[in-house]
C-alpha angles and dihedrals in degrees: 000000000000116000113228132192121231094267091050090050090051090049092048093051091045090055091046092049094044090054092050092050091047094050093047091051092049092050092046102041109009129254099289095053091043090055091049093046099043102019096108096044104036125085097013104134117201109259111266093015100070096125094053089049092049091048090053090049092048093047093052090047091050092047090053093052094051 
């Protein structure tokens, strides 16, 4: 397991949460409405913690596919 500092943990969980919100919006309203609704808030990794954010996004995406 990778050890993360507090800021990386925050970034990871933001990525995880953003993916969940995005996926729910796509299922509910379709991709174009989801982009409009969440476009300004989704996939904006905290500067310097982009990889932790991406990993959270990927983990949530992987969990959804399983």
